[in-house]
C-alpha positions, 0 to 999 in steps of 0.5 A: 500499499502507498502512504496515501492508501494507508492514511485513507485506510487509517482515517476510515478505520480510526477517524480523522483525528486519531489517525492524524494524531498518531501519524503526526507524533510518529513523524515528529519523533520517529528517529530521535534519541532525545526529543521534547522531554524524556517521554520521547527518549528511546534507549534502543535508538542509542546505538552505543548502548547495544555494543555496551551491553554485548561487550559487557556480557562477553567480558563476563563470559555470559553472552552465549548463555544469555543468547541461548536464554532468549530463545528458551521460551517458557509456557506459563499458566495463570488461573483467573477467578472472576466473580461475574464470569458467565457459566458458558466462559468457565474454562475459557482460555486466552493465549497471551503474547507480548513484546515479540520484536520479531525482526531482532534476529532470525531465531525469535520467530522460529522459537515463538512459532515452535512454542505456540505450535506445541500448546494445548487448545485455547479459545482466543489469542491476545497480542499486547504490542511491540511487534518490531525491534526498532521504534522507527523506519521500515515496517515490512519485514516486521509485517512479513514475519508476523504474517508467518506467525499468524498462521499458528495462532488459531481463528480469533486473535485480538491485538493492541499497539506498543511503543515500537509499533507504527500505526501504519501497520494496522491495515496490514495486521487486520488484513491477516485476520487480527482485530486491532483494538485502538481505544475500542471494545468488542463482545465475545460471545458463547451462545447467549452469554458474553464477556467484553474485551477492550484495547487501548492505544500505546500509553507509554510513548505515544500517549494516545490511549483513552480508557474512557473511550475504550470502556464507554460501551461496556456493561458495568455488570459484565466481565471486562478485560483490558488489553494494554501494551504497558501496565502504567495505566493500572490505576485508570484501569481499575477506576474504570472497573475492568476485572482483568488487565493483560499487558507487557512492555517491561520484559520483566526486566530482561536482564535481571540480577540473580533471583529475577530482580530487574535492573530496569523496567522502563516503566513508571510502576511499582516493581511488584507490577513488573512481571507476572500476576498482581492485584490492584483495588480489586482488579487482577493484572498480569504483566507478561515478561514478553516472548522476544528481546529488545535492544539486544537478543539476550536475557539473564535471570528472566526467561521469555514467556508466552502465557495461557490465561484460563478463566474460572467462575468462583467455586461453590460450596 
């Protein structure tokens, strides 16, 4: 598609204001390391850091191990008890993939695809952003790799964008049969019963998220699940009465100290929200450590993951 075709498709899909806003921010700040304030800083664009990390790991003898770790994906299972879950959805399972960064190296796509193919059955897949490695530039290679992964993800797939992703990717992703939720919500039906899934645009870097818009059509007495790239909007999500929030972005730290203690999470959150399950004011949250890697293709004391969230009704006495 040409740029004009993409713009026309985005305006038809998102509306003139959102499409122009997202594209305008991308064009203004795409290749900058430092822009207008710290919110436009991207460590991955500072290329001396890549060499510094690799050389430090090489000096300590950990580089080979760290690269092998990055391709050793773990499958985590997360049981979620939801008070208002309709009987038809007891046992409903969501496959959660986050932070794929598919174009960082040739092994990432193969490792993720292999892990997904070996999974037990699930009902739908959710993707919580960061499909490419860089934060700017070409999107075509990322889209080609995402299309190769898509064939392994089953019939029903929903997604949100992350801080590495261009909104220009949306028409192609949706042409793959993936519904991208950009401050939107959809019902998921089983017979005459429903739960509701909402997704917001990136709240970390682009800051064009709107939980208010995403939640405006959701019944208050129904189960409400939110997809967000980052956990940083946990307060707003709880106030909007979501039951479950699924997110990523942090990579769990990616390079952690022994015991899994992250050096940095690149997010303004309490550290307990940086990886795995957490709770906040009655809302259950889960932050995926991600299936891929960022900046460099290494992991230490923080394995990559894909997650199966199984929804359950409360046990009856």
